[in-house]
N, C-alpha and C positions, 0 to 999 in steps of 0.2 A: 550593457546591457545582459545580465546572466539568462542564462537557456535551464528550464524543468529536467531534471533531468528524466529520459522515460521510465514507464511504470518497470517494476521490475515483474519475473511469474506472477507472483502471490497476488500482486496489484491487481493482474489481465483478468488473475482469476477472479479476484474480488469486485472486479467491475462488470464482466459478466452475469456474478450473479444479483449484483447491484440490478441491471439490466434488466435482467429476464424477471426480478421480484416486480419491476416499475410496470413494466408491460401487465403481468398478470393482474396489479390493480385496477393500473391506469389505460388499460386497453391498448394493441400496436401503436406500435413510432415507426412515420415515414423513415422508411431505410433503405429507399430501393439505391441511390447514392452508397452507400455503405456497404448493402450487400453488392454490390460489381465492386468494389473497392476490393473490401473482402476476398470476393473468389478470383481478383484477379491476382492475389496476394498468393494463395497459392496454397498448400498445405490439408492435414487433413479435418476433420469437421470439427476439431474442437479449438481448433488454431484461426479458424475461419471465424466460429464464432466470436472467439476470442480479440481479435484482427475488427468484427464490425463493432464490437462492444466499446472498443476503446474510439472508432470514430465517433459515433453513437455519444460519448461522454464530453470527446473534445467540444462537439458542435452544442452538447445540450448543457454542457459548463458539470457535471458529475466529475468528470477531472478533477477540475478544481475543484468543486464542494472535496474528492478526498482527500487532495494536498491540505485543505482547510479541516478535513479533519485529522490526518496526522500531525498538524501544528496544534490540533487543541489535546492529541494526545500526549505529546510529549510536554507541555504547559502541563497537563494533571501528570502525567510521570515527575516532573520535576515539581510539582507541590507533594504528593505520596512518598520524596527524599527527604525533602525538606522534613516533613510528619513524623518521620522514616529514623531521621538524626537527631530530631527532637528529643521524640520519644526515647531511642534510647538514652541519649543524658538523663531525662527524667527519670527513668528506671534506676542508676546507678544511683542515683540522689536518693530516692526514696529508700532504697535498698540500704546506704552507709549511714542517712541522717546528717546531721551538723557535728558529729564528734563527741559530742556531749556527755553522751548518754553512751554502753556497750550495745555491741550490737549482737543483736541475737544471728547467729549463723542461718537458721533455717528458714526463719523471718525474711532475713536479705534475701536469701536463696529463692525462696518462693514469689517474691518482688522479681528479683529479675527473669526467671524463667516459667514461674506461674502461667501466665497467659500466655506465651509464647507455644509453652506445652500442650494448653487446652486445643487451641488456635490451630498447633501442629494435629493432634488427634483428631477435630473436626475435619479438615483435608483430606488424612487419610482415609474417614470413612464414607466424605463424600466420594473421595475417589474409590471403594470398593463399592458404596451401596446405588450410588447416581449414574447416571448415563454418563455425565458431562459435571467435573467439581472444578468452581470459577474462585469458589472464597469470596469472604466480602469484601477483602479487598479488590480483589480481579472485578468484582461488582461496581462496585465504586468508581474504581481507574476508567470503567466504560462509560458508566454514569457521566462522570466528570468529563471525559474529552467529547461525547456530544453536546454538552453542554457548552464546553469553549471553542469546539467546531465553527457555533453560529454561522449556520448555511443550510437555508432551507432546503435546497437541493441534498442535503446528506441525511433524510431521513431513510435510504431503504439503505446505506453503506450498515450500518452497526448489525442490521438484521443478514443481512448479505454476509458478511463476514465472519457469523456463527454459523448459518447454514452450509457455509463452505466448508467451516472447519470441523465441525461437529460429523461430515463424512469420513475421514481419516482421526475424529477422534481429535483431533487437536487445542479446540482450546483448551482440554484439562493442563494438556502441557505449557502451549505457551501463555496463557495466565499465572501456572503455576511457575515458570520461571521467574514470572512478576511478584507473585506472593513471598515467594523464598527470598527473591533477591532484597523485597524492602525490609522484610524479617532480619536478614543478612546484616543488610544498613546497620540497622536499630539496633544489634546484637554486639557490632563490634562499634558501634556506639560507648553502648552501654559496659564494650570489654574498656575503650579506652577510657573512657568518665570513670570509673573502676581503679583501673590503675594510675590516675594523677592523682585521685583524692587519695590511694592507698601511700604514696609518695610524698603527699604535702599535708596530710593528716594524722594524728594517732589516734588510731581506733582499736578497742579491747571487744573480744569475741565472747559470748555466754550460749548453752541453750535453756530455754527455762518450758518448764511444761509441768503441770497438774497433776495431769494421770496416766505421766510413761516415764520408766524409770530411765537411770543413766545407761544401763545394758544398751537397752533400744538404740537408745543416740551412739551409742559406739557401734554396735552394729550396723546403722544407717549408714554414720560417718562414714565406717572404714568402706562399706559397701559402696557408697557413690562415689569413693576416690582412688579406688581403687583400677578404674582405667584409666584418671586422669594421671596416676603415681606411674604407669608405665611410659610416660610420655616429661616426665621427671619434677611434677610438680608433687610438693611438700604433701605429707598425709600423715593427720595428728597420732599419734599413736593411743595406746586407751588410758593413762592414765592422764594425760594433758586432755583429750575428750571430759573423765568422770571430774575433772579437777573443774573445768570450766562451765560445770553446772552449779556451781556455788555463785561465782562472780569471775569478774574476767581476771586474767592473771594479768600480774603487772611486767612481766617477763620480754624481752624482746622477742624471743626464741617464739613464743606460744603466740604472739602476734603476727608474726612470717609464716608459721605452718599455718595460721587460721587464713591468714591473708592469700596464703599462696594455695591452700586447699579451696576457697570460695573463687578464685579465678582459675583455677583448671575445671573444678565443674560447669560453670557459666561456659568455657571454649571447646568441652566435650561435648557436653549434653546441651549446649546452647547452638554456637555457630556450626561445628561440626556437622551434624544432621540437615542443618538449613544449606548449608555449602555444597556435602551431598546428593541431597535432592535436586536443587538447581540443576547442577550440572547433569544429574539425571532426565528433567526435564525439559534441559536444550539440547542434548541427545534426542529424547524423542522428539520434539519440534522438529527441529531438520531433518531427522530421518522422514518425519511424517511429510515436511514440505517438500523433497525430492520427489515424490511419487505424489505428492496432490493432483488432483485430475480433473475436469469438469467432466459431470453424469450427462452425457448427451443423450440418453433413454427420459430424463423428465419432459412432462408435456411440454413445456416452452423454447426447450430446446428440440424438440424432433419438428416441430411445427416449421423450423429454420432449415431443416434439411436440402430439402428441395428448392430454396432458396438461394441459399450456399454452396450445394455440392448437385448441382443438376443430375438425372438418371444420366443422360447423355454424356457430361463430363466423366460418370464414374464408370460409364462403360467405356471413357477411352475417344469416343468421337466427336470430334472436334471441328470449325469451320478449317479451310484452307487458309492461310497466308495471301494476301495478295502479291502481288509481282515486285512490285516496286517497294516489297518490308522485305528484305531477306531476310534470315535468321532470325526471327522474332522470339523475342522473349516478353512473360508476363509481367503486370508491375509496370510503376510507371517511375520510377530510380533512373535519374538523368544518364547513369552508367553503362545501363541499358539500355538507352533507347538510341534510335540510330531512324536514316530516313528523313524528308518535307514530307508536311501533307497540308494540300487548301482545303480547306472546306467554307463556305458561306451559309449563312442563315435568313433566312425568310425573306430571298429575294425576289422582287420584280419580277412576272412571267416576260416582260417587256427587255429587258437586261439582260444583252448578251452574257452566256454565260458556256464555260468556264471560259477565264483568257486561257493563252496562249503560251504553255508550260514546258519548261525545262525536261530532259530527259531525270527520269530519277525523281522525280517531282507529283505524287500519287494527287489525286482528284476524288476528295469523298465528295462531292457533289454538294447540292444545295439543303438542308433541313427547315421542312416545314411540318412535321405533323413531332408526335411521342415515339412513336413506332421507330420512325429513321433516327430522331435522337439516342434513343437506348440502345440499338443495333450499332450506330457509331460511337458509342460509348465504350459498348462492352469490346468492340474490335479495335479500338483505342488503346484502353487497357491491356489488352492481352499482346496488343502489337503498338508501345508505345516510340512518338515519333521521337526526334533531339528536337523537330523544327515542326513547330502548325502557326500558322495563320487564319485567320477568322475573319471572314469579309462580313460585314452590318451593313447594310442601308440606315444613314444616319435619318432619313427621311422618317423613319421610325422609332416612336418613346424607346427611350432604355427601360422595360419595364422591369419586375424583380424577375421575371418568369426567362427572359432573354438574357439579364445579368449573372443567374442561378446556372445557366447553361453554359456561359461563358467561361464560371469560374470550373467548373465541372472537366469541361472539354481543357481547359491550362494545367487541368492537375495531372493530367494524361500525359502532357510532354516537358522534355526539360526547357525547353524556352517557347513563350508565345508572343504572338505579336498580332495586334486588332489591325484589320485595315474597315478602314473606314470610308467605303465607295463615294467617288466624287459625282454632285448629278450628271445625271443626262443632257445633252445641249436641248438648250430649251427649256430647263429648269432650274429651281435654285433651292440653295437649301438653306433650311431658316436656321440661324446664327444663335437664337435661342436654344433650340433643340441640340443643336451642334455642341454647345457648350454644356450640356444637360450631359451628353455623352463623354465628353472631355472629366466632366467632374467623377461621375461615374466609375468611369475606367480607371481615374486615379486611384479611387477612394478601395477596387481591388487589386489596386499595384500590378496591373496590365501594361506594358507596353502599347500603343497605340502612333497613329500615323495616318495621315491623307492619301499618302502615294503607296504604290503596289510595292509590297513587300518580295516581289518574287527573288530579286537579285538576291535578298536574303534567304529565302528558303535558298535556293540552288546552292552556296557557297559558304553560307553561313553569317557572311560580312556585305556591309551594303558598298 
């Protein structure tokens, strides 16, 4: 059985924004346990907000929805990569044709680079004029990702991601990596297809125009070929260009010169700009992600300040640790827990309690009210025990509230056992109700027994 990887920094911030948007639209969530566990985890307010959001997302299924959304995003990316690959091959085929007719060099160049240059110009203008420039491919990817996720709980994820990234204007750089990467793949596919066609077919090259003269084409051809010539690509001379205006030259040298010129122009003015811009966007994306933070001044986060970072804690005041819990540490990490505690839930007043306890076993008393429950949970979260025994009266029904409390208490300790108390003299236990307790505790995966776990509390073994 494989375990899902823990969310990274960006995903934790993303979930925090999604939870905030959800609470803005649907109202506050029931978050007492999440707040308590986030408070016990420590850290500044932003870290506690992220811990709370992760706990709520795990409980309500938004973490799973995030994984579904990412899976949909990967499928959408795969579809766009395939589209880019096929489009690049189509560009090369449209540029050179079937070889039966001479190739108009500037018509071929327009087929290879025209749409790319127009889209590049649109991206640059959007970058300069708009707050965030995602491009048509970027918006298409986001739309496909949401469609392929197929999870109603993912409704807030895409808006939350955009809101988060827009604070550092990161959406333009993240989607820029995607857009330039897709165009780079398309142009690379076009270049490889172009080389394949040139290697397997014989093409003649001409230029044709009704209103432009030969000198204009000579100047334009040499201007475009100047940079590729610096990289070693061939540059047709003026006589060859002038002669190609009448008909396709039959000489092998002329075909090689035009083919080298076309490949060089595609590489220099097509692939290299997309590669450089993609690397630039990637650099800006990583740099922005490194400094990305939650805006804790937002109203949705400001309301959490007192719940996650109480004034008493910010001033450095906290309750004194009990004597039996030496060197306490916050959190529920088994490596940081120590000591043993016995607690009882809703016992009959006629039952004598507590039993005789060995030295070093803490008595947390009997939990009867919500206030007692909250105080105990906060204390156990702050000073987690290594062993926790919870005594329950099996004459009571295992209702949802009691089982939820058992689960919360168990999460504060390294190891937990449930003690189902035996009947008092003159009383009998209902076997059916006792079976309900066993089934419910088995479902919660909590160890339980009818005998007193006092030796286990004292030594760690029976």
